[in-house]
mmCIF file as gemmi writes it, N, C-alpha and C atoms, coordinates in Angstrom:
data_model
loop_
_atom_site.group_PDB
_atom_site.id
_atom_site.type_symbol
_atom_site.label_atom_id
_atom_site.label_alt_id
_atom_site.label_comp_id
_atom_site.label_asym_id
_atom_site.label_entity_id
_atom_site.label_seq_id
_atom_site.pdbx_PDB_ins_code
_atom_site.Cartn_x
_atom_site.Cartn_y
_atom_site.Cartn_z
_atom_site.occupancy
_atom_site.B_iso_or_equiv
_atom_site.pdbx_formal_charge
_atom_site.auth_seq_id
_atom_site.auth_asym_id
_atom_site.pdbx_PDB_model_num
ATOM 1 N N . MET Axp A 1 ? -14.352 -14.24 -12.174 1 0 ? 1 A 1
ATOM 2 C CA . MET Axp A 1 ? -13.423 -13.522 -11.305 1 0 ? 1 A 1
ATOM 3 C C . MET Axp A 1 ? -13.808 -12.331 -10.743 1 0 ? 1 A 1
ATOM 4 N N . SER Axp A 2 ? -13.712 -11.933 -9.706 1 0 ? 2 A 1
ATOM 5 C CA . SER Axp A 2 ? -14.203 -10.73 -8.885 1 0 ? 2 A 1
ATOM 6 C C . SER Axp A 2 ? -12.962 -10.016 -8.361 1 0 ? 2 A 1
ATOM 7 N N . PRO Axp A 3 ? -12.502 -9.151 -8.305 1 0 ? 3 A 1
ATOM 8 C CA . PRO Axp A 3 ? -11.317 -8.185 -7.732 1 0 ? 3 A 1
ATOM 9 C C . PRO Axp A 3 ? -11.672 -8.451 -6.223 1 0 ? 3 A 1
ATOM 10 N N . VAL Axp A 4 ? -10.154 -8.338 -5.534 1 0 ? 4 A 1
ATOM 11 C CA . VAL Axp A 4 ? -10.356 -7.772 -4.316 1 0 ? 4 A 1
ATOM 12 C C . VAL Axp A 4 ? -10.256 -6.133 -4.081 1 0 ? 4 A 1
ATOM 13 N N . THR Axp A 5 ? -10.608 -5.556 -3.447 1 0 ? 5 A 1
ATOM 14 C CA . THR Axp A 5 ? -10.373 -4.103 -3.463 1 0 ? 5 A 1
ATOM 15 C C . THR Axp A 5 ? -9.373 -3.826 -2.077 1 0 ? 5 A 1
ATOM 16 N N . VAL Axp A 6 ? -8.381 -3.502 -2.324 1 0 ? 6 A 1
ATOM 17 C CA . VAL Axp A 6 ? -7.299 -3.198 -1.047 1 0 ? 6 A 1
ATOM 18 C C . VAL Axp A 6 ? -7.157 -1.732 -0.756 1 0 ? 6 A 1
ATOM 19 N N . LEU Axp A 7 ? -7.926 -1.431 0.167 1 0 ? 7 A 1
ATOM 20 C CA . LEU Axp A 7 ? -7.65 0.333 0.442 1 0 ? 7 A 1
ATOM 21 C C . LEU Axp A 7 ? -6.21 0.185 1.294 1 0 ? 7 A 1
ATOM 22 N N . ILE Axp A 8 ? -5.805 1.673 0.531 1 0 ? 8 A 1
ATOM 23 C CA . ILE Axp A 8 ? -4.043 2.114 0.913 1 0 ? 8 A 1
ATOM 24 C C . ILE Axp A 8 ? -4.399 3.395 1.684 1 0 ? 8 A 1
ATOM 25 N N . PRO Axp A 9 ? -3.578 3.281 2.652 1 0 ? 9 A 1
ATOM 26 C CA . PRO Axp A 9 ? -4.039 4.596 3.866 1 0 ? 9 A 1
ATOM 27 C C . PRO Axp A 9 ? -2.99 5.782 3.313 1 0 ? 9 A 1
ATOM 28 N N . THR Axp A 10 ? -3.444 6.769 3.44 1 0 ? 10 A 1
ATOM 29 C CA . THR Axp A 10 ? -2.833 8.103 2.786 1 0 ? 10 A 1
ATOM 30 C C . THR Axp A 10 ? -1.246 7.761 3.109 1 0 ? 10 A 1
ATOM 31 N N . LEU Axp A 11 ? -0.751 7.49 4.065 1 0 ? 11 A 1
ATOM 32 C CA . LEU Axp A 11 ? 0.835 7.443 3.948 1 0 ? 11 A 1
ATOM 33 C C . LEU Axp A 11 ? 1.611 6.628 3.274 1 0 ? 11 A 1
ATOM 34 N N . LEU Axp A 12 ? 0.946 5.823 2.448 1 0 ? 12 A 1
ATOM 35 C CA . LEU Axp A 12 ? 1.333 4.49 1.844 1 0 ? 12 A 1
ATOM 36 C C . LEU Axp A 12 ? 1.104 4.963 0.36 1 0 ? 12 A 1
ATOM 37 N N . ARG Axp A 13 ? 0.142 5.763 0.063 1 0 ? 13 A 1
ATOM 38 C CA . ARG Axp A 13 ? -0.35 5.886 -1.291 1 0 ? 13 A 1
ATOM 39 C C . ARG Axp A 13 ? 0.852 6.391 -2.189 1 0 ? 13 A 1
ATOM 40 N N . PRO Axp A 14 ? 1.655 7.049 -1.833 1 0 ? 14 A 1
ATOM 41 C CA . PRO Axp A 14 ? 2.806 7.458 -2.942 1 0 ? 14 A 1
ATOM 42 C C . PRO Axp A 14 ? 3.502 6.273 -3.428 1 0 ? 14 A 1
ATOM 43 N N . LEU Axp A 15 ? 3.728 4.905 -2.636 1 0 ? 15 A 1
ATOM 44 C CA . LEU Axp A 15 ? 4.364 3.991 -3.102 1 0 ? 15 A 1
ATOM 45 C C . LEU Axp A 15 ? 3.312 3.293 -4.054 1 0 ? 15 A 1
ATOM 46 N N . VAL Axp A 16 ? 2.109 3.442 -4.343 1 0 ? 16 A 1
ATOM 47 C CA . VAL Axp A 16 ? 1.291 2.702 -5.161 1 0 ? 16 A 1
ATOM 48 C C . VAL Axp A 16 ? 0.376 3.866 -6.419 1 0 ? 16 A 1
ATOM 49 N N . GLY Axp A 17 ? 1.404 4.835 -6.713 1 0 ? 17 A 1
ATOM 50 C CA . GLY Axp A 17 ? 1.234 5.443 -7.594 1 0 ? 17 A 1
ATOM 51 C C . GLY Axp A 17 ? 0.087 6.394 -7.112 1 0 ? 17 A 1
ATOM 52 N N . ASP Axp A 18 ? -0.262 6.882 -6.168 1 0 ? 18 A 1
ATOM 53 C CA . ASP Axp A 18 ? -1.128 7.532 -5.013 1 0 ? 18 A 1
ATOM 54 C C . ASP Axp A 18 ? -2.499 7.572 -5.399 1 0 ? 18 A 1
ATOM 55 N N . ARG Axp A 19 ? -2.827 6.281 -5.533 1 0 ? 19 A 1
ATOM 56 C CA . ARG Axp A 19 ? -3.924 5.504 -5.592 1 0 ? 19 A 1
ATOM 57 C C . ARG Axp A 19 ? -4.271 5.076 -4.176 1 0 ? 19 A 1
ATOM 58 N N . SER Axp A 20 ? -5.864 5.428 -3.712 1 0 ? 20 A 1
ATOM 59 C CA . SER Axp A 20 ? -6.301 4.997 -2.441 1 0 ? 20 A 1
ATOM 60 C C . SER Axp A 20 ? -6.824 3.634 -2.367 1 0 ? 20 A 1
ATOM 61 N N . ALA Axp A 21 ? -7.044 3.036 -3.561 1 0 ? 21 A 1
ATOM 62 C CA . ALA Axp A 21 ? -7.179 1.481 -3.743 1 0 ? 21 A 1
ATOM 63 C C . ALA Axp A 21 ? -6.694 0.671 -5.018 1 0 ? 21 A 1
ATOM 64 N N . VAL Axp A 22 ? -6.477 -0.311 -4.314 1 0 ? 22 A 1
ATOM 65 C CA . VAL Axp A 22 ? -5.557 -1.372 -5.441 1 0 ? 22 A 1
ATOM 66 C C . VAL Axp A 22 ? -6.802 -2.336 -5.891 1 0 ? 22 A 1
ATOM 67 N N . GLU Axp A 23 ? -6.677 -2.989 -7.405 1 0 ? 23 A 1
ATOM 68 C CA . GLU Axp A 23 ? -7.573 -4.028 -6.971 1 0 ? 23 A 1
ATOM 69 C C . GLU Axp A 23 ? -6.541 -5.072 -7.418 1 0 ? 23 A 1
ATOM 70 N N . VAL Axp A 24 ? -7.152 -6.19 -6.981 1 0 ? 24 A 1
ATOM 71 C CA . VAL Axp A 24 ? -6.01 -7.69 -7.31 1 0 ? 24 A 1
ATOM 72 C C . VAL Axp A 24 ? -7.024 -8.557 -7.636 1 0 ? 24 A 1
ATOM 73 N N . PRO Axp A 25 ? -6.693 -8.903 -8.901 1 0 ? 25 A 1
ATOM 74 C CA . PRO Axp A 25 ? -7.558 -10.192 -9.188 1 0 ? 25 A 1
ATOM 75 C C . PRO Axp A 25 ? -7.517 -11.445 -8.198 1 0 ? 25 A 1
ATOM 76 N N . LEU Axp A 26 ? -8.653 -11.927 -8.198 1 0 ? 26 A 1
ATOM 77 C CA . LEU Axp A 26 ? -9.073 -13.368 -7.319 1 0 ? 26 A 1
ATOM 78 C C . LEU Axp A 26 ? -9.868 -14.338 -7.973 1 0 ? 26 A 1
ATOM 79 N N . GLU Axp A 27 ? -9.505 -15.39 -8.045 1 0 ? 27 A 1
ATOM 80 C CA . GLU Axp A 27 ? -10.349 -16.453 -8.714 1 0 ? 27 A 1
ATOM 81 C C . GLU Axp A 27 ? -11.248 -17.424 -7.678 1 0 ? 27 A 1
ATOM 82 N N . ALA Axp A 28 ? -10.557 -17.454 -6.644 1 0 ? 28 A 1
ATOM 83 C CA . ALA Axp A 28 ? -10.85 -18.218 -5.466 1 0 ? 28 A 1
ATOM 84 C C . ALA Axp A 28 ? -9.901 -17.784 -4.015 1 0 ? 28 A 1
ATOM 85 N N . PRO Axp A 29 ? -10.402 -18.393 -3.099 1 0 ? 29 A 1
ATOM 86 C CA . PRO Axp A 29 ? -10.209 -17.617 -1.936 1 0 ? 29 A 1
ATOM 87 C C . PRO Axp A 29 ? -8.615 -18.008 -1.904 1 0 ? 29 A 1
ATOM 88 N N . ALA Axp A 30 ? -8.113 -17.006 -0.981 1 0 ? 30 A 1
ATOM 89 C CA . ALA Axp A 30 ? -6.772 -17.007 -0.759 1 0 ? 30 A 1
ATOM 90 C C . ALA Axp A 30 ? -6.268 -16.429 0.306 1 0 ? 30 A 1
ATOM 91 N N . PRO Axp A 31 ? -5.108 -16.626 0.884 1 0 ? 31 A 1
ATOM 92 C CA . PRO Axp A 31 ? -4.476 -15.906 2.091 1 0 ? 31 A 1
ATOM 93 C C . PRO Axp A 31 ? -4.528 -14.41 2.118 1 0 ? 31 A 1
ATOM 94 N N . VAL Axp A 32 ? -4.684 -13.697 3.169 1 0 ? 32 A 1
ATOM 95 C CA . VAL Axp A 32 ? -4.135 -12.21 2.927 1 0 ? 32 A 1
ATOM 96 C C . VAL Axp A 32 ? -3.016 -11.925 2.55 1 0 ? 32 A 1
ATOM 97 N N . SER Axp A 33 ? -2.213 -12.837 3.073 1 0 ? 33 A 1
ATOM 98 C CA . SER Axp A 33 ? -0.626 -12.715 2.665 1 0 ? 33 A 1
ATOM 99 C C . SER Axp A 33 ? -0.304 -12.801 1.272 1 0 ? 33 A 1
ATOM 100 N N . ALA Axp A 34 ? -1.136 -13.762 0.587 1 0 ? 34 A 1
ATOM 101 C CA . ALA Axp A 34 ? -0.867 -13.625 -1.111 1 0 ? 34 A 1
ATOM 102 C C . ALA Axp A 34 ? -1.626 -12.217 -1.74 1 0 ? 34 A 1
ATOM 103 N N . VAL Axp A 35 ? -2.679 -11.542 -1.08 1 0 ? 35 A 1
ATOM 104 C CA . VAL Axp A 35 ? -3.012 -10.546 -1.736 1 0 ? 35 A 1
ATOM 105 C C . VAL Axp A 35 ? -2.077 -9.629 -1.245 1 0 ? 35 A 1
ATOM 106 N N . LEU Axp A 36 ? -1.612 -9.409 0.091 1 0 ? 36 A 1
ATOM 107 C CA . LEU Axp A 36 ? -0.493 -8.312 0.304 1 0 ? 36 A 1
ATOM 108 C C . LEU Axp A 36 ? 0.616 -8.641 -0.65 1 0 ? 36 A 1
ATOM 109 N N . ASP Axp A 37 ? 1.245 -9.611 -1.059 1 0 ? 37 A 1
ATOM 110 C CA . ASP Axp A 37 ? 2.368 -10.115 -1.994 1 0 ? 37 A 1
ATOM 111 C C . ASP Axp A 37 ? 1.781 -9.029 -3.494 1 0 ? 37 A 1
ATOM 112 N N . THR Axp A 38 ? 0.911 -9.564 -3.922 1 0 ? 38 A 1
ATOM 113 C CA . THR Axp A 38 ? 0.455 -8.879 -5.215 1 0 ? 38 A 1
ATOM 114 C C . THR Axp A 38 ? 0.499 -7.857 -4.932 1 0 ? 38 A 1
ATOM 115 N N . VAL Axp A 39 ? 0.07 -6.553 -4.074 1 0 ? 39 A 1
ATOM 116 C CA . VAL Axp A 39 ? -0.155 -5.114 -3.792 1 0 ? 39 A 1
ATOM 117 C C . VAL Axp A 39 ? 1.439 -4.913 -4.035 1 0 ? 39 A 1
ATOM 118 N N . ALA Axp A 40 ? 2.639 -5.415 -3.457 1 0 ? 40 A 1
ATOM 119 C CA . ALA Axp A 40 ? 3.815 -5.33 -2.847 1 0 ? 40 A 1
ATOM 120 C C . ALA Axp A 40 ? 4.626 -5.68 -4.155 1 0 ? 40 A 1
ATOM 121 N N . ASP Axp A 41 ? 4.192 -6.619 -5.18 1 0 ? 41 A 1
ATOM 122 C CA . ASP Axp A 41 ? 5.191 -7.237 -6.146 1 0 ? 41 A 1
ATOM 123 C C . ASP Axp A 41 ? 5.649 -5.679 -6.925 1 0 ? 41 A 1
ATOM 124 N N . GLY Axp A 42 ? 7.048 -5.756 -7.254 1 0 ? 42 A 1
ATOM 125 C CA . GLY Axp A 42 ? 7.592 -4.597 -7.687 1 0 ? 42 A 1
ATOM 126 C C . GLY Axp A 42 ? 7.618 -3.312 -6.824 1 0 ? 42 A 1
ATOM 127 N N . ARG Axp A 43 ? 7.271 -3.311 -5.547 1 0 ? 43 A 1
ATOM 128 C CA . ARG Axp A 43 ? 7.264 -2.162 -4.704 1 0 ? 43 A 1
ATOM 129 C C . ARG Axp A 43 ? 7.709 -2.565 -3.458 1 0 ? 43 A 1
ATOM 130 N N . PRO Axp A 44 ? 9.232 -2.63 -3.274 1 0 ? 44 A 1
ATOM 131 C CA . PRO Axp A 44 ? 9.682 -3.318 -2.222 1 0 ? 44 A 1
ATOM 132 C C . PRO Axp A 44 ? 9.571 -2.546 -0.963 1 0 ? 44 A 1
ATOM 133 N N . ILE Axp A 45 ? 9.489 -1.284 -0.991 1 0 ? 45 A 1
ATOM 134 C CA . ILE Axp A 45 ? 9.363 -0.369 0.247 1 0 ? 45 A 1
ATOM 135 C C . ILE Axp A 45 ? 8.133 -0.608 0.382 1 0 ? 45 A 1
ATOM 136 N N . PHE Axp A 46 ? 6.969 -0.602 -0.259 1 0 ? 46 A 1
ATOM 137 C CA . PHE Axp A 46 ? 5.879 -1 0.212 1 0 ? 46 A 1
ATOM 138 C C . PHE Axp A 46 ? 5.795 -2.228 0.985 1 0 ? 46 A 1
ATOM 139 N N . ALA Axp A 47 ? 6.194 -3.085 0.534 1 0 ? 47 A 1
ATOM 140 C CA . ALA Axp A 47 ? 6.122 -4.681 1.032 1 0 ? 47 A 1
ATOM 141 C C . ALA Axp A 47 ? 7.39 -4.404 2.682 1 0 ? 47 A 1
ATOM 142 N N . ARG Axp A 48 ? 8.019 -3.507 2.578 1 0 ? 48 A 1
ATOM 143 C CA . ARG Axp A 48 ? 9.169 -3.135 4.033 1 0 ? 48 A 1
ATOM 144 C C . ARG Axp A 48 ? 8.018 -2.242 5.119 1 0 ? 48 A 1
ATOM 145 N N . ARG Axp A 49 ? 6.834 -1.766 4.449 1 0 ? 49 A 1
ATOM 146 C CA . ARG Axp A 49 ? 6.41 -0.694 5.546 1 0 ? 49 A 1
ATOM 147 C C . ARG Axp A 49 ? 4.813 -1.789 6.088 1 0 ? 49 A 1
ATOM 148 N N . ILE Axp A 50 ? 5.012 -2.702 5.667 1 0 ? 50 A 1
ATOM 149 C CA . ILE Axp A 50 ? 3.347 -3.721 5.789 1 0 ? 50 A 1
ATOM 150 C C . ILE Axp A 50 ? 4.147 -4.678 6.852 1 0 ? 50 A 1
ATOM 151 N N . ARG Axp A 51 ? 5.257 -5.396 6.462 1 0 ? 51 A 1
ATOM 152 C CA . ARG Axp A 51 ? 5.911 -6.719 7.076 1 0 ? 51 A 1
ATOM 153 C C . ARG Axp A 51 ? 7.073 -6.25 7.56 1 0 ? 51 A 1
ATOM 154 N N . ASP Axp A 52 ? 7.955 -7.138 8.694 1 0 ? 52 A 1
ATOM 155 C CA . ASP Axp A 52 ? 9.036 -6.713 9.243 1 0 ? 52 A 1
ATOM 156 C C . ASP Axp A 52 ? 9.809 -7.97 8.044 1 0 ? 52 A 1
ATOM 157 N N . GLU Axp A 53 ? 10.952 -8.044 8.792 1 0 ? 53 A 1
ATOM 158 C CA . GLU Axp A 53 ? 11.945 -9.222 7.784 1 0 ? 53 A 1
ATOM 159 C C . GLU Axp A 53 ? 11.682 -10.463 8.116 1 0 ? 53 A 1
ATOM 160 N N . THR Axp A 54 ? 10.851 -10.877 9.031 1 0 ? 54 A 1
ATOM 161 C CA . THR Axp A 54 ? 10.288 -12.425 9.279 1 0 ? 54 A 1
ATOM 162 C C . THR Axp A 54 ? 8.976 -12.588 8.322 1 0 ? 54 A 1
ATOM 163 N N . GLY Axp A 55 ? 8.371 -11.145 7.682 1 0 ? 55 A 1
ATOM 164 C CA . GLY Axp A 55 ? 7.172 -11.557 6.91 1 0 ? 55 A 1
ATOM 165 C C . GLY Axp A 55 ? 5.944 -11.257 7.856 1 0 ? 55 A 1
ATOM 166 N N . ALA Axp A 56 ? 6.233 -11.204 9.361 1 0 ? 56 A 1
ATOM 167 C CA . ALA Axp A 56 ? 5.009 -10.875 10.045 1 0 ? 56 A 1
ATOM 168 C C . ALA Axp A 56 ? 4.529 -9.578 9.694 1 0 ? 56 A 1
ATOM 169 N N . LEU Axp A 57 ? 3.318 -8.969 9.989 1 0 ? 57 A 1
ATOM 170 C CA . LEU Axp A 57 ? 2.628 -7.716 10.066 1 0 ? 57 A 1
ATOM 171 C C . LEU Axp A 57 ? 3.545 -7.086 11.29 1 0 ? 57 A 1
ATOM 172 N N . ARG Axp A 58 ? 3.942 -6.013 10.781 1 0 ? 58 A 1
ATOM 173 C CA . ARG Axp A 58 ? 4.564 -4.88 11.656 1 0 ? 58 A 1
ATOM 174 C C . ARG Axp A 58 ? 3.241 -4.447 12.637 1 0 ? 58 A 1
ATOM 175 N N . ARG Axp A 59 ? 4.084 -4.29 14.068 1 0 ? 59 A 1
ATOM 176 C CA . ARG Axp A 59 ? 2.899 -4.1 14.996 1 0 ? 59 A 1
ATOM 177 C C . ARG Axp A 59 ? 1.789 -2.689 14.817 1 0 ? 59 A 1
ATOM 178 N N . TYR Axp A 60 ? 2.847 -1.676 14.077 1 0 ? 60 A 1
ATOM 179 C CA . TYR Axp A 60 ? 1.617 -0.548 13.87 1 0 ? 60 A 1
ATOM 180 C C . TYR Axp A 60 ? 1.033 -0.747 12.611 1 0 ? 60 A 1
ATOM 181 N N . VAL Axp A 61 ? 0.91 -2.027 12.253 1 0 ? 61 A 1
ATOM 182 C CA . VAL Axp A 61 ? -0.183 -1.933 11.148 1 0 ? 61 A 1
ATOM 183 C C . VAL Axp A 61 ? -1.223 -2.752 11.198 1 0 ? 61 A 1
ATOM 184 N N . ASN Axp A 62 ? -2.112 -2.633 10.79 1 0 ? 62 A 1
ATOM 185 C CA . ASN Axp A 62 ? -3.659 -3.502 11.122 1 0 ? 62 A 1
ATOM 186 C C . ASN Axp A 62 ? -4.425 -3.565 9.794 1 0 ? 62 A 1
ATOM 187 N N . VAL Axp A 63 ? -4.724 -4.961 9.74 1 0 ? 63 A 1
ATOM 188 C CA . VAL Axp A 63 ? -5.17 -5.007 8.262 1 0 ? 63 A 1
ATOM 189 C C . VAL Axp A 63 ? -6.687 -5.67 8.757 1 0 ? 63 A 1
ATOM 190 N N . TYR Axp A 64 ? -7.693 -5.539 7.894 1 0 ? 64 A 1
ATOM 191 C CA . TYR Axp A 64 ? -8.718 -6.046 7.893 1 0 ? 64 A 1
ATOM 192 C C . TYR Axp A 64 ? -9.457 -6.606 6.677 1 0 ? 64 A 1
ATOM 193 N N . VAL Axp A 65 ? -10.045 -7.645 6.693 1 0 ? 65 A 1
ATOM 194 C CA . VAL Axp A 65 ? -10.567 -8.345 5.78 1 0 ? 65 A 1
ATOM 195 C C . VAL Axp A 65 ? -12.308 -8.181 5.939 1 0 ? 65 A 1
ATOM 196 N N . ASP Axp A 66 ? -12.62 -7.401 5.086 1 0 ? 66 A 1
ATOM 197 C CA . ASP Axp A 66 ? -14.43 -7.459 4.997 1 0 ? 66 A 1
ATOM 198 C C . ASP Axp A 66 ? -14.701 -6.769 6.753 1 0 ? 66 A 1
ATOM 199 N N . GLY Axp A 67 ? -13.948 -5.746 7.365 1 0 ? 67 A 1
ATOM 200 C CA . GLY Axp A 67 ? -14.076 -5.243 8.208 1 0 ? 67 A 1
ATOM 201 C C . GLY Axp A 67 ? -13.286 -6.212 9.66 1 0 ? 67 A 1
ATOM 202 N N . GLU Axp A 68 ? -13.126 -7.237 9.331 1 0 ? 68 A 1
ATOM 203 C CA . GLU Axp A 68 ? -12.641 -8.11 10.798 1 0 ? 68 A 1
ATOM 204 C C . GLU Axp A 68 ? -11.027 -8.032 10.732 1 0 ? 68 A 1
ATOM 205 N N . ASP Axp A 69 ? -10.79 -7.738 11.809 1 0 ? 69 A 1
ATOM 206 C CA . ASP Axp A 69 ? -8.971 -7.816 12.124 1 0 ? 69 A 1
ATOM 207 C C . ASP Axp A 69 ? -8.627 -9.085 11.822 1 0 ? 69 A 1
ATOM 208 N N . VAL Axp A 70 ? -7.682 -9.02 11.134 1 0 ? 70 A 1
ATOM 209 C CA . VAL Axp A 70 ? -6.712 -10.6 10.956 1 0 ? 70 A 1
ATOM 210 C C . VAL Axp A 70 ? -6.324 -10.661 12.031 1 0 ? 70 A 1
ATOM 211 N N . ARG Axp A 71 ? -5.583 -10.13 12.81 1 0 ? 71 A 1
ATOM 212 C CA . ARG Axp A 71 ? -4.837 -10.38 14.04 1 0 ? 71 A 1
ATOM 213 C C . ARG Axp A 71 ? -6.096 -11.356 14.862 1 0 ? 71 A 1
ATOM 214 N N . ARG Axp A 72 ? -7.04 -11.17 14.883 1 0 ? 72 A 1
ATOM 215 C CA . ARG Axp A 72 ? -8.022 -11.618 15.912 1 0 ? 72 A 1
ATOM 216 C C . ARG Axp A 72 ? -8.522 -13.205 15.111 1 0 ? 72 A 1
ATOM 217 N N . ALA Axp A 73 ? -8.36 -13.385 13.765 1 0 ? 73 A 1
ATOM 218 C CA . ALA Axp A 73 ? -8.522 -13.925 13.067 1 0 ? 73 A 1
ATOM 219 C C . ALA Axp A 73 ? -7.479 -15.246 13.02 1 0 ? 73 A 1
ATOM 220 N N . ASP Axp A 74 ? -7.166 -15.588 11.46 1 0 ? 74 A 1
ATOM 221 C CA . ASP Axp A 74 ? -6.071 -16.533 11.14 1 0 ? 74 A 1
ATOM 222 C C . ASP Axp A 74 ? -4.607 -15.402 11.154 1 0 ? 74 A 1
ATOM 223 N N . GLY Axp A 75 ? -4.374 -14.487 11.354 1 0 ? 75 A 1
ATOM 224 C CA . GLY Axp A 75 ? -3.436 -13.413 10.918 1 0 ? 75 A 1
ATOM 225 C C . GLY Axp A 75 ? -3.583 -13.587 9.521 1 0 ? 75 A 1
ATOM 226 N N . LEU Axp A 76 ? -1.878 -13.729 9.089 1 0 ? 76 A 1
ATOM 227 C CA . LEU Axp A 76 ? -2.034 -13.628 7.604 1 0 ? 76 A 1
ATOM 228 C C . LEU Axp A 76 ? -2.532 -14.674 7.031 1 0 ? 76 A 1
ATOM 229 N N . ALA Axp A 77 ? -2.677 -15.825 7.57 1 0 ? 77 A 1
ATOM 230 C CA . ALA Axp A 77 ? -3.614 -16.764 6.958 1 0 ? 77 A 1
ATOM 231 C C . ALA Axp A 77 ? -4.814 -16.932 6.562 1 0 ? 77 A 1
ATOM 232 N N . THR Axp A 78 ? -5.45 -15.684 7.401 1 0 ? 78 A 1
ATOM 233 C CA . THR Axp A 78 ? -6.885 -15.57 6.9 1 0 ? 78 A 1
ATOM 234 C C . THR Axp A 78 ? -7.191 -15.426 5.718 1 0 ? 78 A 1
ATOM 235 N N . PRO Axp A 79 ? -8.342 -16.246 5.032 1 0 ? 79 A 1
ATOM 236 C CA . PRO Axp A 79 ? -8.862 -16.007 4.041 1 0 ? 79 A 1
ATOM 237 C C . PRO Axp A 79 ? -9.631 -14.642 3.303 1 0 ? 79 A 1
ATOM 238 N N . VAL Axp A 80 ? -9.121 -14.551 2.372 1 0 ? 80 A 1
ATOM 239 C CA . VAL Axp A 80 ? -9.816 -13.48 1.605 1 0 ? 80 A 1
ATOM 240 C C . VAL Axp A 80 ? -10.786 -13.827 0.242 1 0 ? 80 A 1
ATOM 241 N N . SER Axp A 81 ? -12.091 -14.067 0.107 1 0 ? 81 A 1
ATOM 242 C CA . SER Axp A 81 ? -12.911 -14.206 -0.979 1 0 ? 81 A 1
ATOM 243 C C . SER Axp A 81 ? -12.731 -13.361 -1.978 1 0 ? 81 A 1
ATOM 244 N N . PRO Axp A 82 ? -13.002 -13.811 -3.294 1 0 ? 82 A 1
ATOM 245 C CA . PRO Axp A 82 ? -13.055 -12.852 -4.463 1 0 ? 82 A 1
ATOM 246 C C . PRO Axp A 82 ? -14.526 -11.616 -4.199 1 0 ? 82 A 1
ATOM 247 N N . GLY Axp A 83 ? -14.123 -10.407 -4.159 1 0 ? 83 A 1
ATOM 248 C CA . GLY Axp A 83 ? -15.173 -9.705 -3.812 1 0 ? 83 A 1
ATOM 249 C C . GLY Axp A 83 ? -15.182 -8.749 -2.813 1 0 ? 83 A 1
ATOM 250 N N . SER Axp A 84 ? -14.105 -9.342 -1.961 1 0 ? 84 A 1
ATOM 251 C CA . SER Axp A 84 ? -13.782 -9.009 -0.536 1 0 ? 84 A 1
ATOM 252 C C . SER Axp A 84 ? -12.85 -7.466 -0.56 1 0 ? 84 A 1
ATOM 253 N N . GLU Axp A 85 ? -13.09 -6.878 0.251 1 0 ? 85 A 1
ATOM 254 C CA . GLU Axp A 85 ? -12.454 -5.546 0.594 1 0 ? 85 A 1
ATOM 255 C C . GLU Axp A 85 ? -11.192 -5.643 1.961 1 0 ? 85 A 1
ATOM 256 N N . VAL Axp A 86 ? -10.115 -5.446 1.435 1 0 ? 86 A 1
ATOM 257 C CA . VAL Axp A 86 ? -8.666 -5.578 2.383 1 0 ? 86 A 1
ATOM 258 C C . VAL Axp A 86 ? -8.537 -4.317 2.959 1 0 ? 86 A 1
ATOM 259 N N . MET Axp A 87 ? -8.683 -3.793 4.121 1 0 ? 87 A 1
ATOM 260 C CA . MET Axp A 87 ? -8.501 -2.349 4.536 1 0 ? 87 A 1
ATOM 261 C C . MET Axp A 87 ? -6.983 -2.554 5.138 1 0 ? 87 A 1
ATOM 262 N N . ILE Axp A 88 ? -6.158 -1.54 5.191 1 0 ? 88 A 1
ATOM 263 C CA . ILE Axp A 88 ? -4.382 -1.417 5.752 1 0 ? 88 A 1
ATOM 264 C C . ILE Axp A 88 ? -4.716 -0.106 6.535 1 0 ? 88 A 1
ATOM 265 N N . ILE Axp A 89 ? -4.578 -0.234 7.917 1 0 ? 89 A 1
ATOM 266 C CA . ILE Axp A 89 ? -4.457 1.082 8.275 1 0 ? 89 A 1
ATOM 267 C C . ILE Axp A 89 ? -3.136 1.143 9.52 1 0 ? 89 A 1
ATOM 268 N N . GLN Axp A 90 ? -2.345 2.12 9.321 1 0 ? 90 A 1
ATOM 269 C CA . GLN Axp A 90 ? -1.392 2.317 9.747 1 0 ? 90 A 1
ATOM 270 C C . GLN Axp A 90 ? -1.493 3.219 10.855 1 0 ? 90 A 1
ATOM 271 N N . SER Axp A 91 ? -0.631 2.827 12.069 1 0 ? 91 A 1
ATOM 272 C CA . SER Axp A 91 ? -0.832 3.854 13.387 1 0 ? 91 A 1
ATOM 273 C C . SER Axp A 91 ? -0.063 4.718 13.266 1 0 ? 91 A 1
ATOM 274 N N . VAL Axp A 92 ? -0.525 6.046 13.272 1 0 ? 92 A 1
ATOM 275 C CA . VAL Axp A 92 ? 0.263 7.239 13.466 1 0 ? 92 A 1
ATOM 276 C C . VAL Axp A 92 ? 0.467 7.648 14.839 1 0 ? 92 A 1
ATOM 277 N N . ALA Axp A 93 ? 1.882 7.736 15.104 1 0 ? 93 A 1
ATOM 278 C CA . ALA Axp A 93 ? 2.182 8.416 16.615 1 0 ? 93 A 1
ATOM 279 C C . ALA Axp A 93 ? 2.531 9.601 16.761 1 0 ? 93 A 1
ATOM 280 N N . GLY Axp A 94 ? 2.696 10.401 17.281 1 0 ? 94 A 1
ATOM 281 C CA . GLY Axp A 94 ? 3.206 11.357 17.687 1 0 ? 94 A 1
ATOM 282 C C . GLY Axp A 94 ? 2.583 12.393 18.816 1 0 ? 94 A 1
ATOM 283 N N . GLY Axp A 95 ? 3.314 13.218 19.269 1 0 ? 95 A 1
ATOM 284 C CA . GLY Axp A 95 ? 2.9 14.106 20.37 1 0 ? 95 A 1
ATOM 285 C C . GLY Axp A 95 ? 3.081 15.293 20.435 1 0 ? 95 A 1
């Protein structure tokens, strides 16, 4: 079993114990939604910051699996293999 490394953006780190990365154990390929569910388990605020009430990624949140934007692949159904890297990026607006 090789864990998936989920890279956490600075603004979300307080919600995961100030960690820059969270490892998710994975024995077989799984959809990115399942990986995000595992990270969000017991962290409802984290879950709400990533996805909206319908379960879709929020428009200002980008997720990459091994460098590939999941929106250009199969969205939240994009497969994640053991040993992969999932990167969460939040857009920051300001003026």
